[in-house]
C-alpha positions in Angstrom: -26.8 90.5 13.5 -23.5 91.4 11.7 -21.3 92.7 14.8 -19.4 96.0 14.5 -16.4 97.5 14.8 -15.9 100.0 17.5 -13.0 101.7 17.7 -11.4 104.7 20.1 -10.2 105.4 23.5 -10.6 103.0 26.3 -14.4 103.7 27.2 -15.5 106.3 25.3 -18.7 106.7 23.4 -22.3 105.8 23.7 -20.9 101.9 25.1 -19.6 103.6 27.9 -21.9 106.0 28.8 -24.5 102.6 28.7 -22.7 100.6 30.6 -21.9 103.4 33.5 -26.0 103.7 33.6 -26.2 100.2 34.5 -23.4 99.3 36.4 -22.1 102.8 38.1 -19.0 104.0 38.3 -18.0 100.6 40.4 -18.8 98.8 37.3 -16.0 100.6 35.4 -12.4 99.7 35.5 -10.5 102.7 34.5 -6.8 102.0 36.4 -4.4 101.4 34.6 -2.9 99.3 36.5 -6.2 96.9 37.4 -6.8 97.1 33.6 -2.5 95.5 32.9 -3.2 92.7 35.1 -6.8 91.6 33.1 -4.6 92.1 30.4 -1.3 90.7 30.2 -0.7 86.9 29.9 1.5 85.9 32.8 3.6 82.9 30.7 3.0 84.0 26.6 3.1 87.5 25.0 -0.2 87.6 23.6 -1.6 91.7 22.9 -4.5 91.9 24.7 -6.3 95.6 24.3 -10.0 95.9 25.4 -12.3 98.2 24.3 -14.1 99.0 27.7 -13.6 96.7 30.5 -16.3 96.1 33.1 -16.8 94.6 36.6 -20.6 93.6 37.1 -21.3 92.5 40.8 -24.7 90.2 39.8 -26.1 88.1 37.3 -28.8 91.2 37.0 -25.7 93.4 35.4 -24.1 90.5 33.8 -27.6 90.3 31.5 -27.7 93.9 31.1 -24.2 94.0 29.7 -24.7 91.5 27.3 -27.6 93.2 26.3 -26.1 96.0 25.5 -23.2 94.6 24.2 -25.8 92.7 21.2 -27.1 95.6 20.5 -24.6 97.8 19.7 -22.7 94.9 17.8 -20.0 94.3 20.2 -18.0 91.0 21.2 -17.4 89.9 25.2 -14.8 88.1 26.6 -15.5 86.7 30.2 -12.6 86.2 32.8 -12.5 85.2 36.3 -8.6 85.4 37.3 -6.6 85.6 34.7 -4.5 82.7 35.3 -5.3 80.6 32.1 -2.5 79.0 30.1 -3.9 79.4 26.5 -5.3 82.8 26.4 -9.0 82.0 26.0 -9.9 84.4 29.0 -8.3 87.6 27.3 -9.4 90.1 24.5 -7.9 90.8 21.2 -5.7 93.1 20.2 -8.1 95.2 18.0 -10.0 96.7 20.6 -13.2 95.4 19.6 -14.0 93.3 22.6 -15.4 94.2 26.3 -14.0 92.6 29.0 -15.9 91.2 31.5 -14.2 90.3 34.8 -16.3 88.2 37.5 -14.1 89.1 40.5 -16.6 91.1 41.5 -19.2 88.3 42.1 -17.3 86.5 44.8 -20.1 85.4 48.1 -20.9 82.2 48.7 -24.7 81.9 48.6 -25.1 78.9 50.4 -23.8 75.3 51.9 -26.2 72.7 52.4 -24.6 69.6 54.8 -27.1 67.4 54.3 -26.7 67.7 50.7 -23.2 68.2 50.3 -23.0 71.1 48.3 -22.4 74.7 48.2 -23.5 77.7 45.8 -20.9 80.0 45.1 -20.3 82.8 42.5 -18.3 82.7 39.5 -15.8 85.2 40.7 -14.9 83.6 43.9 -11.3 82.3 44.1 -10.7 78.7 44.3 -8.9 78.4 48.1 -11.7 80.9 49.6 -14.1 78.4 48.0 -12.2 75.7 50.2 -11.3 77.4 53.1 -15.6 78.1 53.6 -15.9 74.2 53.0 -13.0 73.5 55.5 -14.7 75.8 57.9 -18.0 73.7 57.6 -16.0 70.5 57.6 -16.4 69.2 54.1 -14.0 69.5 51.7 -14.2 71.0 47.7 -11.4 68.9 46.6 -10.4 71.0 43.9 -6.6 71.7 43.9 -4.6 73.5 41.5 -1.0 75.9 41.6 -2.9 78.7 41.3 -5.2 78.5 43.8 -5.0 82.1 45.4 -6.2 83.3 42.5 -7.8 81.7 39.8 -11.8 81.5 40.2 -14.3 79.0 40.5 -16.0 80.6 36.9 -12.6 80.0 35.4 -12.6 76.7 36.8 -15.4 75.8 35.1 -15.3 77.4 31.7 -11.7 75.8 31.5 -12.5 71.9 32.9 -10.2 72.3 35.7 -7.9 69.5 36.6 -5.5 69.4 38.9 -3.7 67.0 41.6 -6.7 65.7 42.9 -8.0 64.9 39.8 -7.0 61.1 40.2 -9.7 60.7 43.4 -12.6 63.2 42.6 -12.3 63.6 38.9 -12.2 67.5 37.2 -14.3 70.1 37.4 -16.8 68.3 35.7 -17.4 65.8 38.4 -17.9 68.7 40.9 -20.1 70.3 39.7 -23.8 69.5 39.8 -25.6 72.5 38.3 -25.2 76.0 36.7 -26.3 79.3 36.2 -25.7 81.3 33.3 -26.3 84.3 31.3 -27.4 83.2 27.4 -25.9 85.1 24.0 -29.8 86.6 24.0 -29.4 88.2 27.8 -31.8 85.5 29.4 -30.7 84.1 32.5 -30.9 79.9 32.6 -31.4 79.0 36.0 -29.8 75.3 36.6 -28.9 76.0 39.7 -30.4 72.5 41.7 -28.5 70.1 43.4 -30.1 66.7 42.4 -27.9 63.6 42.3 -30.6 62.2 39.8 -32.5 64.0 37.0 -33.2 62.5 33.9 -35.5 65.0 32.7 -33.9 65.7 29.2 -30.5 66.7 28.6 -27.8 67.6 31.1 -27.4 71.4 29.6 -24.6 72.1 32.8 -22.4 70.0 30.5 -22.9 72.4 27.3 -21.0 75.4 29.3 -18.3 73.3 31.7 -15.3 73.5 29.8 -16.7 75.8 26.8 -13.9 78.3 27.7 -16.6 80.9 27.4 -17.8 80.6 24.4 -21.4 79.4 25.0 -22.6 81.6 27.8 -21.2 83.4 30.5 -21.5 81.1 34.2 -22.4 83.4 37.3 -22.8 80.8 39.9 -22.7 76.9 40.0 -23.3 74.5 43.0 -20.6 72.4 43.9 -20.3 68.9 45.1 -18.5 68.6 48.8 -16.7 65.6 49.6 -15.7 64.5 53.4 -12.9 65.7 54.8 -9.8 64.0 55.2 -9.0 63.9 58.9 -5.8 61.8 58.0 -3.4 61.0 55.4 -0.1 60.1 54.3 2.7 61.3 51.7 5.1 59.0 49.8 8.4 60.0 47.3 9.8 57.1 45.9 12.7 56.8 43.3 12.8 54.6 40.4 14.8 53.7 37.3 12.0 54.6 34.6 8.0 55.4 34.1 7.6 52.2 33.7 8.6 51.5 37.4 6.4 54.3 37.9 3.2 52.7 36.7 3.8 49.6 38.4 3.6 51.4 42.1 0.8 53.5 40.7 -0.5 49.8 40.2 0.4 48.8 43.3 -0.9 51.8 45.3 -4.2 51.5 43.7 -4.8 48.0 44.1 -4.0 48.5 48.0 -5.3 52.0 49.0 -8.3 52.0 46.4 -10.3 55.3 46.0 -8.2 56.5 49.4 -5.2 57.4 46.7 -5.8 60.9 46.3 -2.7 62.1 43.9 -0.1 60.3 42.2 2.9 62.6 40.3 5.7 61.2 38.8 8.5 63.7 38.1 11.9 63.2 36.1 14.8 64.1 38.0 15.5 66.9 35.8 12.6 68.6 37.0 14.0 68.0 40.4 17.5 69.8 39.3 15.5 72.7 37.9 13.4 73.8 41.2 16.4 73.3 42.8 18.5 75.9 41.0 16.1 78.4 40.7 13.6 78.4 43.7 15.1 78.8 47.0 14.4 76.3 49.8 13.6 73.1 47.5 15.1 70.2 49.1 16.5 66.7 47.4 14.1 64.4 48.8 16.8 61.3 49.3 20.1 60.4 50.1 20.7 59.1 46.1 19.9 60.6 42.6 17.3 58.3 40.5 16.1 58.9 37.0 12.3 59.5 38.2 10.1 59.9 40.8 6.8 59.3 42.0 5.3 61.5 45.0 1.6 60.1 46.0 -0.6 60.7 48.7 -3.2 58.6 50.9 -6.0 60.3 52.8 -9.0 59.3 54.6 -11.6 60.3 56.6 -10.9 58.0 60.0 -9.2 60.4 62.3 -5.4 59.2 63.4 -5.3 56.1 60.8 -2.2 55.1 60.7 -1.6 55.0 56.7 2.5 55.1 57.3 2.3 51.2 58.3 0.4 50.4 55.1 2.6 52.9 52.5 5.7 51.3 54.2 4.4 47.8 53.6 3.6 48.6 49.6 6.7 50.3 49.4 8.8 47.2 51.0 6.8 44.9 48.5 7.9 47.1 45.9 11.1 46.8 47.0 11.3 43.0 47.0 9.7 43.1 43.4 12.6 45.7 41.8 10.1 48.3 41.1 11.0 50.8 43.5 14.9 51.8 44.5 14.4 54.1 47.4 12.5 56.5 49.0 10.6 58.3 51.7 7.1 58.2 53.8 6.6 61.6 55.3 6.5 61.5 59.3 5.0 64.8 59.8 3.1 67.8 58.0 6.2 69.4 57.8 8.2 67.1 55.8 4.5 66.0 53.6 4.7 69.6 52.7 8.5 70.1 51.8 7.2 66.9 49.1 4.6 69.1 48.0 6.9 72.1 47.9 8.9 70.3 45.5 6.3 69.6 42.8 4.3 73.1 42.9 8.0 74.7 42.1 8.6 72.5 39.1 6.7 75.1 36.6 8.0 78.0 38.1 11.6 77.1 38.0 10.9 75.8 34.5 10.4 79.6 33.5 14.0 80.7 34.2 15.6 77.9 32.5 15.2 79.0 29.1 12.8 77.5 26.1 10.6 74.9 26.6 8.2 72.9 24.6 4.7 73.2 26.8 2.7 70.3 26.0 -0.5 69.2 28.6 -1.2 66.0 26.6 -3.1 63.1 27.7 -2.9 59.4 27.1 -4.4 56.5 28.6 -2.5 55.8 32.3 -1.5 52.5 30.3 0.3 54.4 27.6 2.4 56.9 29.6 5.6 55.3 29.9 5.1 54.6 26.0 4.6 58.4 25.2 7.1 60.1 27.3 9.5 57.4 25.5 8.7 57.3 21.8 8.2 61.4 22.1 11.7 62.0 22.9 13.2 59.4 20.8 11.8 61.9 18.3 12.6 65.1 19.3 15.6 64.1 19.9 16.0 63.0 16.3 14.4 65.7 15.2 16.5 68.8 17.7 19.9 67.0 18.6 20.7 68.2 22.3 16.9 69.2 23.3 16.5 68.0 26.5 13.3 66.1 28.0 11.5 67.5 30.6 8.3 65.9 32.3 6.3 65.8 35.1 2.1 65.3 35.8 -0.8 63.5 36.8 0.7 59.8 36.4 -2.6 58.8 37.2 -5.1 59.8 35.1 -2.8 60.1 32.2 -2.3 63.9 31.9 1.7 64.9 31.7 2.9 68.0 31.5 5.9 67.3 28.5 7.6 70.4 28.7 11.2 69.8 26.9 13.7 72.3 27.3 16.5 74.0 24.7 19.7 72.6 24.7 21.7 73.9 27.3 24.0 77.0 26.1 22.4 77.4 22.6 20.4 80.7 21.5 16.9 81.1 22.5 15.9 82.8 19.4 16.6 79.3 17.6 14.7 77.2 19.4 11.7 79.4 19.5 11.7 78.8 16.0 11.3 75.5 16.2 8.0 75.6 18.4 5.4 74.4 15.6 7.6 71.5 14.5 8.0 69.9 18.4 4.0 71.1 18.6 3.3 68.5 15.5 5.8 65.6 17.0 4.5 65.7 20.4 1.0 66.0 19.5 1.3 63.1 16.8 2.9 60.9 19.3 0.3 61.3 21.8 -3.0 61.0 19.3 -1.4 57.9 17.6 -1.8 56.5 21.5 -5.4 57.5 21.8 -4.8 60.4 23.6 -5.3 64.6 23.4 -3.5 67.4 22.7 -4.9 69.2 25.6 -5.9 67.7 29.4 -6.4 70.2 31.1 -5.5 73.7 29.8 -7.8 74.2 27.4 -7.7 75.3 23.9 -8.1 78.9 23.7 -5.8 80.7 21.1 -3.0 78.6 22.3 -4.0 75.3 20.7 -7.3 76.5 18.2 -5.3 75.4 14.8 -4.0 72.5 15.9 -7.9 71.3 17.5 -8.9 72.2 13.3 -6.2 69.4 12.6 -6.4 66.8 15.2 -10.3 67.3 16.0 -12.4 64.5 13.3 -14.5 66.5 11.2 -17.8 65.4 12.7 -16.4 66.7 16.6 -15.7 69.9 14.5 -19.0 69.8 12.9 -20.9 69.3 16.2 -18.9 72.1 17.7 -20.1 74.7 14.9 -23.7 73.3 15.3 -23.6 73.6 19.4 -21.9 77.1 18.7 -24.2 78.7 16.1 -27.1 77.3 18.2 -26.6 78.8 21.5 -24.2 81.6 20.6 -25.4 83.0 17.0 -24.0 86.4 16.3 -20.5 85.5 18.0 -20.7 87.7 20.9 -19.2 85.5 23.1 -15.1 85.1 23.0 -15.1 85.2 19.4 -11.6 83.7 18.0 -11.2 81.1 20.5 -11.3 77.4 20.7 -12.9 77.0 16.6 -11.2 78.7 14.0 -13.5 79.3 12.1 -16.7 80.4 12.6 -20.2 78.3 11.8 -21.7 79.5 8.7 
């Protein structure tokens, strides 16, 4: 089967007629403002023009959409909340792809407190899922800055990580079962809540992190955790990332799995957040080159965490690992500290051109990565400003150097490819990855082909060919070459 080219106005011809027949008027999106919200990237400027935008309301309707597209030779791009950072959820600019939004599939199907699971549809907003779990006395631990608009299906498709991945793992560790529409229109019902199942291949892992290229996730069984009833937040100032690693090691030894988050923040990130975002406080009286923000949480009600954190801090101070710090004494103070961390990405966008990298390296290599990458970038681009923050506890650093102050943005934009190569060469040389939680999509597609070993790419192409032989799902994403 060869994919055909469909041109013409939005929603015209037999494609629209057949979609209307199975979805009804509410299943077709015609409102220009709504379409713009689904086709405009919030960070990059990719041009995105779909042939048609559809919003099915059930797995059966998704199956019907897939069958129609397969019969007409039209490709499909599945989308959740359109909060991705790599273009994976956007159609191309040639008007030959249907954009399939899952936002109407937003039901919580069930919650099982004995099994600690909940079954939700792919279009459920992450924050709504977290609230539903909390109302039932449980925690769904995935926590992202975009939680108010990103969807569970998108979280699954990208294997989202976030702040709590240190303790609970990324999305792959939070999914127990999936329901997926396949490229031939069949529905794979893998909605199992089994803790143990060795009956053959664990198929759900094929679709988690596949960025919509192998199937369309319509529902998932999510793993719930005990709801924390006490927490403690601490921020320390220190001289360098090596000291941050020592502080993380001390916290992990003292608190074990109670250590929920451990975020490394460069001072320039705080300065930028305070410059551009209202009501962001400077956390300490003094200024320090680096900071670590950590969260400790336990299911014990009214547990004294401030005392043990203070003891760990005193020991670190005596050892010369930290210079100053604050332990939140109230929820308000804790929220202020986390607001500082959450403000950084938005503030950075207002500061000028930045070279955004979502790398991961072994935790022990984080200080070396930051040092070597900054040295090489400074040698190549005098005046470039270091800008690093992220998840120290799992080795995922958002390494986003800024253009030299006062210089033309156009000059620095032209240096993107070289800056990417320098940064990614350092990460890979240290045993790391060029993308830790944002995925590949369009943004890292060509770089993936450069950095991934050929055997890895061959296996990926074999999976794509087996599950989507006619390249129906999200063509041109992740893999740069169609498997022949």
